C-alpha positions, 0 to 999 in steps of 0.5 A: 315243814318250816313256817317259811315254807308254809308262807311260801306255799300260801303265797303261791296258791291262788287267792279265792278273790283273784281272777281265776280261769277254769282250765280243766274239768273232769268227773274223775278225781284221779285224772284231776289229781294227775293234771293238778300235779302236772301243773304244779310241778311246772310252777302253775298253782291250781285251785280245785273246786268240786261240782257236787250233786246229790248222788241219790237224785243225780247219779254220776253228775258232779266232778272237779274243776281246776282253776288257775290265775288268769295270766297262767291260763293259756300256759296251763291249757297248752301243758294239758293239751301236750300231756294229753297228746303225748299220753294218747301217742304213748297208748298207740305205741304200746298197742303197736308194741303189744301187736309186734310182741304177740305176732313174734310169740305166735310165730315162735309157737308154729 
């Protein structure tokens, strides 16, 4: 990576001193990475913070919070909502497709 690219990336990342707004939180690191990738691939840079809790005292507590610049928060929330809605719809379509293929398989066996 060239120094020019490093400078460009640093300029795009939110500064910890900027006014940032929480747009997403989850206990699942994989889910947080997917949402972070979604936002960043659409030009919205994120700052990831963790909510750590001692696992021996509070098992299952903690998680990841994604924050974006205040002026991009509404756009980020809309993207996350649309992505979630599309994912839910795809799962329903997959269920319908599986149901259709199962009934055709059972009909062929008879």
